[in-house]
mmCIF file of the N, C-alpha and C atoms, coordinates in Angstrom:
data_MODEL
# 
_entry.id   MODEL 
# 
loop_
_atom_site.group_PDB 
_atom_site.id 
_atom_site.type_symbol 
_atom_site.label_atom_id 
_atom_site.label_alt_id 
_atom_site.label_comp_id 
_atom_site.label_asym_id 
_atom_site.label_entity_id 
_atom_site.label_seq_id 
_atom_site.pdbx_PDB_ins_code 
_atom_site.Cartn_x 
_atom_site.Cartn_y 
_atom_site.Cartn_z 
_atom_site.occupancy 
_atom_site.B_iso_or_equiv 
_atom_site.pdbx_formal_charge 
_atom_site.auth_seq_id 
_atom_site.auth_comp_id 
_atom_site.auth_asym_id 
_atom_site.auth_atom_id 
_atom_site.pdbx_PDB_model_num 
ATOM 1   N N  . LYS A 1 1  ? 62.799 -27.918 -47.259 1.00 0.00 ? 1  LYS A N  1 
ATOM 2   C CA . LYS A 1 1  ? 61.774 -27.134 -46.568 1.00 0.00 ? 1  LYS A CA 1 
ATOM 3   C C  . LYS A 1 1  ? 60.485 -27.144 -47.377 1.00 0.00 ? 1  LYS A C  1 
ATOM 4   N N  . LEU A 1 2  ? 59.388 -27.117 -46.662 1.00 0.00 ? 2  LEU A N  1 
ATOM 5   C CA . LEU A 1 2  ? 58.075 -27.116 -47.311 1.00 0.00 ? 2  LEU A CA 1 
ATOM 6   C C  . LEU A 1 2  ? 57.892 -25.883 -48.191 1.00 0.00 ? 2  LEU A C  1 
ATOM 7   N N  . THR A 1 3  ? 58.233 -24.725 -47.679 1.00 0.00 ? 3  THR A N  1 
ATOM 8   C CA . THR A 1 3  ? 57.994 -23.493 -48.431 1.00 0.00 ? 3  THR A CA 1 
ATOM 9   C C  . THR A 1 3  ? 58.862 -23.386 -49.676 1.00 0.00 ? 3  THR A C  1 
ATOM 10  N N  . ASP A 1 4  ? 60.012 -24.050 -49.681 1.00 0.00 ? 4  ASP A N  1 
ATOM 11  C CA . ASP A 1 4  ? 60.872 -24.019 -50.863 1.00 0.00 ? 4  ASP A CA 1 
ATOM 12  C C  . ASP A 1 4  ? 60.260 -24.775 -52.032 1.00 0.00 ? 4  ASP A C  1 
ATOM 13  N N  . SER A 1 5  ? 59.438 -25.778 -51.731 1.00 0.00 ? 5  SER A N  1 
ATOM 14  C CA . SER A 1 5  ? 58.860 -26.593 -52.795 1.00 0.00 ? 5  SER A CA 1 
ATOM 15  C C  . SER A 1 5  ? 57.510 -26.069 -53.287 1.00 0.00 ? 5  SER A C  1 
ATOM 16  N N  . LEU A 1 6  ? 56.993 -25.051 -52.630 1.00 0.00 ? 6  LEU A N  1 
ATOM 17  C CA . LEU A 1 6  ? 55.686 -24.522 -53.023 1.00 0.00 ? 6  LEU A CA 1 
ATOM 18  C C  . LEU A 1 6  ? 55.807 -23.522 -54.158 1.00 0.00 ? 6  LEU A C  1 
ATOM 19  N N  . ASN A 1 7  ? 54.823 -23.525 -55.014 1.00 0.00 ? 7  ASN A N  1 
ATOM 20  C CA . ASN A 1 7  ? 54.718 -22.510 -56.053 1.00 0.00 ? 7  ASN A CA 1 
ATOM 21  C C  . ASN A 1 7  ? 54.297 -21.210 -55.377 1.00 0.00 ? 7  ASN A C  1 
ATOM 22  N N  . ASN A 1 8  ? 54.879 -20.110 -55.749 1.00 0.00 ? 8  ASN A N  1 
ATOM 23  C CA . ASN A 1 8  ? 54.546 -18.826 -55.129 1.00 0.00 ? 8  ASN A CA 1 
ATOM 24  C C  . ASN A 1 8  ? 53.216 -18.262 -55.597 1.00 0.00 ? 8  ASN A C  1 
ATOM 25  N N  . ASN A 1 9  ? 52.556 -18.912 -56.534 1.00 0.00 ? 9  ASN A N  1 
ATOM 26  C CA . ASN A 1 9  ? 51.313 -18.393 -57.090 1.00 0.00 ? 9  ASN A CA 1 
ATOM 27  C C  . ASN A 1 9  ? 50.129 -19.285 -56.741 1.00 0.00 ? 9  ASN A C  1 
ATOM 28  N N  . ILE A 1 10 ? 49.877 -19.446 -55.467 1.00 0.00 ? 10 ILE A N  1 
ATOM 29  C CA . ILE A 1 10 ? 48.728 -20.226 -55.034 1.00 0.00 ? 10 ILE A CA 1 
ATOM 30  C C  . ILE A 1 10 ? 47.559 -19.274 -54.835 1.00 0.00 ? 10 ILE A C  1 
ATOM 31  N N  . ILE A 1 11 ? 46.456 -19.570 -55.497 1.00 0.00 ? 11 ILE A N  1 
ATOM 32  C CA . ILE A 1 11 ? 45.262 -18.725 -55.415 1.00 0.00 ? 11 ILE A CA 1 
ATOM 33  C C  . ILE A 1 11 ? 44.081 -19.609 -55.063 1.00 0.00 ? 11 ILE A C  1 
ATOM 34  N N  . PHE A 1 12 ? 43.317 -19.192 -54.072 1.00 0.00 ? 12 PHE A N  1 
ATOM 35  C CA . PHE A 1 12 ? 42.096 -19.892 -53.697 1.00 0.00 ? 12 PHE A CA 1 
ATOM 36  C C  . PHE A 1 12 ? 40.919 -19.015 -54.070 1.00 0.00 ? 12 PHE A C  1 
ATOM 37  N N  . ILE A 1 13 ? 39.943 -19.590 -54.751 1.00 0.00 ? 13 ILE A N  1 
ATOM 38  C CA . ILE A 1 13 ? 38.728 -18.870 -55.128 1.00 0.00 ? 13 ILE A CA 1 
ATOM 39  C C  . ILE A 1 13 ? 37.552 -19.613 -54.520 1.00 0.00 ? 13 ILE A C  1 
ATOM 40  N N  . ILE A 1 14 ? 36.749 -18.889 -53.760 1.00 0.00 ? 14 ILE A N  1 
ATOM 41  C CA . ILE A 1 14 ? 35.563 -19.482 -53.147 1.00 0.00 ? 14 ILE A CA 1 
ATOM 42  C C  . ILE A 1 14 ? 34.366 -19.055 -53.980 1.00 0.00 ? 14 ILE A C  1 
ATOM 43  N N  . GLY A 1 15 ? 33.652 -20.034 -54.503 1.00 0.00 ? 15 GLY A N  1 
ATOM 44  C CA . GLY A 1 15 ? 32.510 -19.759 -55.368 1.00 0.00 ? 15 GLY A CA 1 
ATOM 45  C C  . GLY A 1 15 ? 31.274 -19.329 -54.597 1.00 0.00 ? 15 GLY A C  1 
ATOM 46  N N  . GLY A 1 16 ? 30.301 -18.876 -55.324 1.00 0.00 ? 16 GLY A N  1 
ATOM 47  C CA . GLY A 1 16 ? 29.020 -18.488 -54.751 1.00 0.00 ? 16 GLY A CA 1 
ATOM 48  C C  . GLY A 1 16 ? 28.127 -19.702 -54.533 1.00 0.00 ? 16 GLY A C  1 
ATOM 49  N N  . PRO A 1 17 ? 26.864 -19.481 -54.209 1.00 0.00 ? 17 PRO A N  1 
ATOM 50  C CA . PRO A 1 17 ? 25.957 -20.594 -53.914 1.00 0.00 ? 17 PRO A CA 1 
ATOM 51  C C  . PRO A 1 17 ? 25.733 -21.533 -55.100 1.00 0.00 ? 17 PRO A C  1 
ATOM 52  N N  . ASP A 1 18 ? 25.970 -21.052 -56.310 1.00 0.00 ? 18 ASP A N  1 
ATOM 53  C CA . ASP A 1 18 ? 25.810 -21.887 -57.505 1.00 0.00 ? 18 ASP A CA 1 
ATOM 54  C C  . ASP A 1 18 ? 27.146 -22.398 -58.034 1.00 0.00 ? 18 ASP A C  1 
ATOM 55  N N  . GLY A 1 19 ? 28.204 -22.218 -57.260 1.00 0.00 ? 19 GLY A N  1 
ATOM 56  C CA . GLY A 1 19 ? 29.522 -22.679 -57.685 1.00 0.00 ? 19 GLY A CA 1 
ATOM 57  C C  . GLY A 1 19 ? 30.239 -21.655 -58.545 1.00 0.00 ? 19 GLY A C  1 
ATOM 58  N N  . LEU A 1 20 ? 31.248 -22.125 -59.253 1.00 0.00 ? 20 LEU A N  1 
ATOM 59  C CA . LEU A 1 20 ? 32.046 -21.264 -60.123 1.00 0.00 ? 20 LEU A CA 1 
ATOM 60  C C  . LEU A 1 20 ? 31.701 -21.512 -61.581 1.00 0.00 ? 20 LEU A C  1 
ATOM 61  N N  . ASP A 1 21 ? 31.939 -20.503 -62.393 1.00 0.00 ? 21 ASP A N  1 
ATOM 62  C CA . ASP A 1 21 ? 31.748 -20.639 -63.830 1.00 0.00 ? 21 ASP A CA 1 
ATOM 63  C C  . ASP A 1 21 ? 32.754 -21.660 -64.371 1.00 0.00 ? 21 ASP A C  1 
ATOM 64  N N  . ASN A 1 22 ? 32.344 -22.428 -65.346 1.00 0.00 ? 22 ASN A N  1 
ATOM 65  C CA . ASN A 1 22 ? 33.219 -23.455 -65.929 1.00 0.00 ? 22 ASN A CA 1 
ATOM 66  C C  . ASN A 1 22 ? 34.521 -22.891 -66.476 1.00 0.00 ? 22 ASN A C  1 
ATOM 67  N N  . SER A 1 23 ? 34.506 -21.644 -66.946 1.00 0.00 ? 23 SER A N  1 
ATOM 68  C CA . SER A 1 23 ? 35.737 -21.047 -67.473 1.00 0.00 ? 23 SER A CA 1 
ATOM 69  C C  . SER A 1 23 ? 36.786 -20.898 -66.372 1.00 0.00 ? 23 SER A C  1 
ATOM 70  N N  . ILE A 1 24 ? 36.360 -20.631 -65.155 1.00 0.00 ? 24 ILE A N  1 
ATOM 71  C CA . ILE A 1 24 ? 37.291 -20.528 -64.024 1.00 0.00 ? 24 ILE A CA 1 
ATOM 72  C C  . ILE A 1 24 ? 37.772 -21.915 -63.628 1.00 0.00 ? 24 ILE A C  1 
ATOM 73  N N  . ILE A 1 25 ? 36.862 -22.859 -63.573 1.00 0.00 ? 25 ILE A N  1 
ATOM 74  C CA . ILE A 1 25 ? 37.213 -24.226 -63.182 1.00 0.00 ? 25 ILE A CA 1 
ATOM 75  C C  . ILE A 1 25 ? 38.222 -24.829 -64.158 1.00 0.00 ? 25 ILE A C  1 
ATOM 76  N N  . LYS A 1 26 ? 38.053 -24.566 -65.451 1.00 0.00 ? 26 LYS A N  1 
ATOM 77  C CA . LYS A 1 26 ? 38.969 -25.113 -66.464 1.00 0.00 ? 26 LYS A CA 1 
ATOM 78  C C  . LYS A 1 26 ? 40.384 -24.569 -66.318 1.00 0.00 ? 26 LYS A C  1 
ATOM 79  N N  . LYS A 1 27 ? 40.533 -23.359 -65.780 1.00 0.00 ? 27 LYS A N  1 
ATOM 80  C CA . LYS A 1 27 ? 41.853 -22.759 -65.605 1.00 0.00 ? 27 LYS A CA 1 
ATOM 81  C C  . LYS A 1 27 ? 42.575 -23.276 -64.365 1.00 0.00 ? 27 LYS A C  1 
ATOM 82  N N  . ALA A 1 28 ? 41.854 -23.942 -63.493 1.00 0.00 ? 28 ALA A N  1 
ATOM 83  C CA . ALA A 1 28 ? 42.441 -24.405 -62.231 1.00 0.00 ? 28 ALA A CA 1 
ATOM 84  C C  . ALA A 1 28 ? 43.264 -25.671 -62.424 1.00 0.00 ? 28 ALA A C  1 
ATOM 85  N N  . ASP A 1 29 ? 44.371 -25.747 -61.716 1.00 0.00 ? 29 ASP A N  1 
ATOM 86  C CA . ASP A 1 29 ? 45.169 -26.975 -61.697 1.00 0.00 ? 29 ASP A CA 1 
ATOM 87  C C  . ASP A 1 29 ? 44.510 -28.012 -60.792 1.00 0.00 ? 29 ASP A C  1 
ATOM 88  N N  . ILE A 1 30 ? 43.927 -27.546 -59.697 1.00 0.00 ? 30 ILE A N  1 
ATOM 89  C CA . ILE A 1 30 ? 43.284 -28.426 -58.718 1.00 0.00 ? 30 ILE A CA 1 
ATOM 90  C C  . ILE A 1 30 ? 42.007 -27.751 -58.226 1.00 0.00 ? 30 ILE A C  1 
ATOM 91  N N  . CYS A 1 31 ? 40.954 -28.533 -58.066 1.00 0.00 ? 31 CYS A N  1 
ATOM 92  C CA . CYS A 1 31 ? 39.704 -28.040 -57.473 1.00 0.00 ? 31 CYS A CA 1 
ATOM 93  C C  . CYS A 1 31 ? 39.415 -28.866 -56.230 1.00 0.00 ? 31 CYS A C  1 
ATOM 94  N N  . ILE A 1 32 ? 39.001 -28.193 -55.164 1.00 0.00 ? 32 ILE A N  1 
ATOM 95  C CA . ILE A 1 32 ? 38.625 -28.888 -53.936 1.00 0.00 ? 32 ILE A CA 1 
ATOM 96  C C  . ILE A 1 32 ? 37.217 -28.461 -53.551 1.00 0.00 ? 32 ILE A C  1 
ATOM 97  N N  . ALA A 1 33 ? 36.593 -29.257 -52.705 1.00 0.00 ? 33 ALA A N  1 
ATOM 98  C CA . ALA A 1 33 ? 35.243 -28.945 -52.231 1.00 0.00 ? 33 ALA A CA 1 
ATOM 99  C C  . ALA A 1 33 ? 35.126 -29.355 -50.775 1.00 0.00 ? 33 ALA A C  1 
ATOM 100 N N  . PHE A 1 34 ? 34.278 -28.676 -50.049 1.00 0.00 ? 34 PHE A N  1 
ATOM 101 C CA . PHE A 1 34 ? 33.995 -29.009 -48.657 1.00 0.00 ? 34 PHE A CA 1 
ATOM 102 C C  . PHE A 1 34 ? 32.660 -29.730 -48.570 1.00 0.00 ? 34 PHE A C  1 
ATOM 103 N N  . GLY A 1 35 ? 32.481 -30.714 -49.417 1.00 0.00 ? 35 GLY A N  1 
ATOM 104 C CA . GLY A 1 35 ? 31.248 -31.489 -49.430 1.00 0.00 ? 35 GLY A CA 1 
ATOM 105 C C  . GLY A 1 35 ? 30.208 -30.865 -50.339 1.00 0.00 ? 35 GLY A C  1 
ATOM 106 N N  . SER A 1 36 ? 29.007 -31.385 -50.250 1.00 0.00 ? 36 SER A N  1 
ATOM 107 C CA . SER A 1 36 ? 27.933 -30.910 -51.127 1.00 0.00 ? 36 SER A CA 1 
ATOM 108 C C  . SER A 1 36 ? 27.132 -29.771 -50.507 1.00 0.00 ? 36 SER A C  1 
ATOM 109 N N  . PHE A 1 37 ? 27.553 -29.311 -49.349 1.00 0.00 ? 37 PHE A N  1 
ATOM 110 C CA . PHE A 1 37 ? 26.845 -28.225 -48.674 1.00 0.00 ? 37 PHE A CA 1 
ATOM 111 C C  . PHE A 1 37 ? 27.165 -26.886 -49.314 1.00 0.00 ? 37 PHE A C  1 
ATOM 112 N N  . THR A 1 38 ? 26.291 -25.923 -49.111 1.00 0.00 ? 38 THR A N  1 
ATOM 113 C CA . THR A 1 38 ? 26.560 -24.539 -49.483 1.00 0.00 ? 38 THR A CA 1 
ATOM 114 C C  . THR A 1 38 ? 26.913 -23.807 -48.197 1.00 0.00 ? 38 THR A C  1 
ATOM 115 N N  . TRP A 1 39 ? 28.177 -23.401 -48.082 1.00 0.00 ? 39 TRP A N  1 
ATOM 116 C CA . TRP A 1 39 ? 28.657 -22.742 -46.875 1.00 0.00 ? 39 TRP A CA 1 
ATOM 117 C C  . TRP A 1 39 ? 28.682 -21.230 -47.069 1.00 0.00 ? 39 TRP A C  1 
ATOM 118 N N  . PRO A 1 40 ? 28.377 -20.449 -46.029 1.00 0.00 ? 40 PRO A N  1 
ATOM 119 C CA . PRO A 1 40 ? 28.591 -18.998 -46.111 1.00 0.00 ? 40 PRO A CA 1 
ATOM 120 C C  . PRO A 1 40 ? 30.084 -18.728 -46.351 1.00 0.00 ? 40 PRO A C  1 
ATOM 121 N N  . HIS A 1 41 ? 30.387 -17.638 -47.055 1.00 0.00 ? 41 HIS A N  1 
ATOM 122 C CA . HIS A 1 41 ? 31.779 -17.340 -47.402 1.00 0.00 ? 41 HIS A CA 1 
ATOM 123 C C  . HIS A 1 41 ? 32.695 -17.297 -46.179 1.00 0.00 ? 41 HIS A C  1 
ATOM 124 N N  . LYS A 1 42 ? 32.234 -16.696 -45.088 1.00 0.00 ? 42 LYS A N  1 
ATOM 125 C CA . LYS A 1 42 ? 33.088 -16.599 -43.899 1.00 0.00 ? 42 LYS A CA 1 
ATOM 126 C C  . LYS A 1 42 ? 33.414 -17.978 -43.334 1.00 0.00 ? 42 LYS A C  1 
ATOM 127 N N  . ILE A 1 43 ? 32.448 -18.874 -43.347 1.00 0.00 ? 43 ILE A N  1 
ATOM 128 C CA . ILE A 1 43 ? 32.686 -20.233 -42.858 1.00 0.00 ? 43 ILE A CA 1 
ATOM 129 C C  . ILE A 1 43 ? 33.609 -20.983 -43.820 1.00 0.00 ? 43 ILE A C  1 
ATOM 130 N N  . ALA A 1 44 ? 33.400 -20.815 -45.119 1.00 0.00 ? 44 ALA A N  1 
ATOM 131 C CA . ALA A 1 44 ? 34.259 -21.476 -46.109 1.00 0.00 ? 44 ALA A CA 1 
ATOM 132 C C  . ALA A 1 44 ? 35.711 -21.030 -45.944 1.00 0.00 ? 44 ALA A C  1 
ATOM 133 N N  . ARG A 1 45 ? 35.918 -19.752 -45.676 1.00 0.00 ? 45 ARG A N  1 
ATOM 134 C CA . ARG A 1 45 ? 37.277 -19.246 -45.466 1.00 0.00 ? 45 ARG A CA 1 
ATOM 135 C C  . ARG A 1 45 ? 37.913 -19.869 -44.230 1.00 0.00 ? 45 ARG A C  1 
ATOM 136 N N  . ILE A 1 46 ? 37.133 -19.993 -43.156 1.00 0.00 ? 46 ILE A N  1 
ATOM 137 C CA . ILE A 1 46 ? 37.648 -20.608 -41.930 1.00 0.00 ? 46 ILE A CA 1 
ATOM 138 C C  . ILE A 1 46 ? 37.980 -22.079 -42.176 1.00 0.00 ? 46 ILE A C  1 
ATOM 139 N N  . LEU A 1 47 ? 37.098 -22.790 -42.880 1.00 0.00 ? 47 LEU A N  1 
ATOM 140 C CA . LEU A 1 47 ? 37.356 -24.200 -43.199 1.00 0.00 ? 47 LEU A CA 1 
ATOM 141 C C  . LEU A 1 47 ? 38.644 -24.348 -44.008 1.00 0.00 ? 47 LEU A C  1 
ATOM 142 N N  . LEU A 1 48 ? 38.823 -23.496 -44.992 1.00 0.00 ? 48 LEU A N  1 
ATOM 143 C CA . LEU A 1 48 ? 40.026 -23.545 -45.827 1.00 0.00 ? 48 LEU A CA 1 
ATOM 144 C C  . LEU A 1 48 ? 41.278 -23.268 -44.997 1.00 0.00 ? 48 LEU A C  1 
ATOM 145 N N  . GLN A 1 49 ? 41.230 -22.229 -44.178 1.00 0.00 ? 49 GLN A N  1 
ATOM 146 C CA . GLN A 1 49 ? 42.386 -21.886 -43.349 1.00 0.00 ? 49 GLN A CA 1 
ATOM 147 C C  . GLN A 1 49 ? 42.742 -23.025 -42.397 1.00 0.00 ? 49 GLN A C  1 
ATOM 148 N N  . GLU A 1 50 ? 41.737 -23.623 -41.801 1.00 0.00 ? 50 GLU A N  1 
ATOM 149 C CA . GLU A 1 50 ? 41.977 -24.716 -40.861 1.00 0.00 ? 50 GLU A CA 1 
ATOM 150 C C  . GLU A 1 50 ? 42.583 -25.919 -41.569 1.00 0.00 ? 50 GLU A C  1 
ATOM 151 N N  . GLN A 1 51 ? 42.104 -26.234 -42.764 1.00 0.00 ? 51 GLN A N  1 
ATOM 152 C CA . GLN A 1 51 ? 42.632 -27.380 -43.501 1.00 0.00 ? 51 GLN A CA 1 
ATOM 153 C C  . GLN A 1 51 ? 44.073 -27.150 -43.947 1.00 0.00 ? 51 GLN A C  1 
ATOM 154 N N  . ILE A 1 52 ? 44.402 -25.932 -44.337 1.00 0.00 ? 52 ILE A N  1 
ATOM 155 C CA . ILE A 1 52 ? 45.786 -25.611 -44.711 1.00 0.00 ? 52 ILE A CA 1 
ATOM 156 C C  . ILE A 1 52 ? 46.688 -25.728 -43.485 1.00 0.00 ? 52 ILE A C  1 
ATOM 157 N N  . TYR A 1 53 ? 46.244 -25.163 -42.372 1.00 0.00 ? 53 TYR A N  1 
ATOM 158 C CA . TYR A 1 53 ? 47.026 -25.237 -41.138 1.00 0.00 ? 53 TYR A CA 1 
ATOM 159 C C  . TYR A 1 53 ? 47.217 -26.690 -40.707 1.00 0.00 ? 53 TYR A C  1 
ATOM 160 N N  . ARG A 1 54 ? 46.161 -27.467 -40.783 1.00 0.00 ? 54 ARG A N  1 
ATOM 161 C CA . ARG A 1 54 ? 46.232 -28.885 -40.398 1.00 0.00 ? 54 ARG A CA 1 
ATOM 162 C C  . ARG A 1 54 ? 47.225 -29.634 -41.288 1.00 0.00 ? 54 ARG A C  1 
ATOM 163 N N  . ALA A 1 55 ? 47.154 -29.416 -42.598 1.00 0.00 ? 55 ALA A N  1 
ATOM 164 C CA . ALA A 1 55 ? 48.059 -30.100 -43.526 1.00 0.00 ? 55 ALA A CA 1 
ATOM 165 C C  . ALA A 1 55 ? 49.514 -29.745 -43.245 1.00 0.00 ? 55 ALA A C  1 
ATOM 166 N N  . ILE A 1 56 ? 49.792 -28.469 -43.048 1.00 0.00 ? 56 ILE A N  1 
ATOM 167 C CA . ILE A 1 56 ? 51.168 -28.048 -42.764 1.00 0.00 ? 56 ILE A CA 1 
ATOM 168 C C  . ILE A 1 56 ? 51.628 -28.604 -41.423 1.00 0.00 ? 56 ILE A C  1 
ATOM 169 N N  . SER A 1 57 ? 50.743 -28.636 -40.437 1.00 0.00 ? 57 SER A N  1 
ATOM 170 C CA . SER A 1 57 ? 51.088 -29.202 -39.129 1.00 0.00 ? 57 SER A CA 1 
ATOM 171 C C  . SER A 1 57 ? 51.462 -30.673 -39.243 1.00 0.00 ? 57 SER A C  1 
ATOM 172 N N  . ILE A 1 58 ? 50.707 -31.418 -40.026 1.00 0.00 ? 58 ILE A N  1 
ATOM 173 C CA . ILE A 1 58 ? 51.002 -32.843 -40.218 1.00 0.00 ? 58 ILE A CA 1 
ATOM 174 C C  . ILE A 1 58 ? 52.339 -33.020 -40.939 1.00 0.00 ? 58 ILE A C  1 
ATOM 175 N N  . ILE A 1 59 ? 52.556 -32.253 -41.994 1.00 0.00 ? 59 ILE A N  1 
ATOM 176 C CA . ILE A 1 59 ? 53.809 -32.344 -42.754 1.00 0.00 ? 59 ILE A CA 1 
ATOM 177 C C  . ILE A 1 59 ? 55.011 -32.015 -41.866 1.00 0.00 ? 59 ILE A C  1 
ATOM 178 N N  . CYS A 1 60 ? 54.846 -31.026 -40.982 1.00 0.00 ? 60 CYS A N  1 
ATOM 179 C CA . CYS A 1 60 ? 55.941 -30.601 -40.098 1.00 0.00 ? 60 CYS A CA 1 
ATOM 180 C C  . CYS A 1 60 ? 56.001 -31.412 -38.808 1.00 0.00 ? 60 CYS A C  1 
ATOM 181 N N  . LYS A 1 61 ? 55.182 -32.461 -38.714 1.00 0.00 ? 61 LYS A N  1 
ATOM 182 C CA . LYS A 1 61 ? 55.133 -33.339 -37.546 1.00 0.00 ? 61 LYS A CA 1 
ATOM 183 C C  . LYS A 1 61 ? 54.777 -32.600 -36.261 1.00 0.00 ? 61 LYS A C  1 
ATOM 184 N N  . HIS A 1 62 ? 53.952 -31.577 -36.382 1.00 0.00 ? 62 HIS A N  1 
ATOM 185 C CA . HIS A 1 62 ? 53.431 -30.857 -35.217 1.00 0.00 ? 62 HIS A CA 1 
ATOM 186 C C  . HIS A 1 62 ? 52.249 -31.657 -34.676 1.00 0.00 ? 62 HIS A C  1 
ATOM 187 N N  . PRO A 1 63 ? 52.094 -31.751 -33.370 1.00 0.00 ? 63 PRO A N  1 
ATOM 188 C CA . PRO A 1 63 ? 51.034 -32.611 -32.816 1.00 0.00 ? 63 PRO A CA 1 
ATOM 189 C C  . PRO A 1 63 ? 49.619 -32.032 -32.890 1.00 0.00 ? 63 PRO A C  1 
ATOM 190 N N  . TYR A 1 64 ? 49.409 -30.954 -33.619 1.00 0.00 ? 64 TYR A N  1 
ATOM 191 C CA . TYR A 1 64 ? 48.093 -30.293 -33.674 1.00 0.00 ? 64 TYR A CA 1 
ATOM 192 C C  . TYR A 1 64 ? 46.953 -31.270 -33.930 1.00 0.00 ? 64 TYR A C  1 
ATOM 193 N N  . HIS A 1 65 ? 47.096 -32.136 -34.924 1.00 0.00 ? 65 HIS A N  1 
ATOM 194 C CA . HIS A 1 65 ? 46.001 -33.015 -35.317 1.00 0.00 ? 65 HIS A CA 1 
ATOM 195 C C  . HIS A 1 65 ? 45.788 -34.168 -34.344 1.00 0.00 ? 65 HIS A C  1 
ATOM 196 N N  . ARG A 1 66 ? 46.621 -34.300 -33.340 1.00 0.00 ? 66 ARG A N  1 
ATOM 197 C CA . ARG A 1 66 ? 46.494 -35.377 -32.355 1.00 0.00 ? 66 ARG A CA 1 
ATOM 198 C C  . ARG A 1 66 ? 45.910 -34.881 -31.033 1.00 0.00 ? 66 ARG A C  1 
ATOM 199 N N  . VAL A 1 67 ? 45.789 -33.603 -30.874 1.00 0.00 ? 67 VAL A N  1 
ATOM 200 C CA . VAL A 1 67 ? 45.318 -33.039 -29.598 1.00 0.00 ? 67 VAL A CA 1 
ATOM 201 C C  . VAL A 1 67 ? 43.840 -33.265 -29.436 1.00 0.00 ? 67 VAL A C  1 
# 
């Protein structure tokens, strides 16, 4: 199962318009970006949620990404 293989301590931090402090970035195992744009926090949250849902849908062979 997908959830059995996941670490229970997944944390997403959305930075401000100038990004995140290097001390936070250095502590991260993985860093992702939604391009070089500066997105409002509400939009960034929606983008993140949609990408997580899309990834899980693909892994579970749900046709979401084909519709």
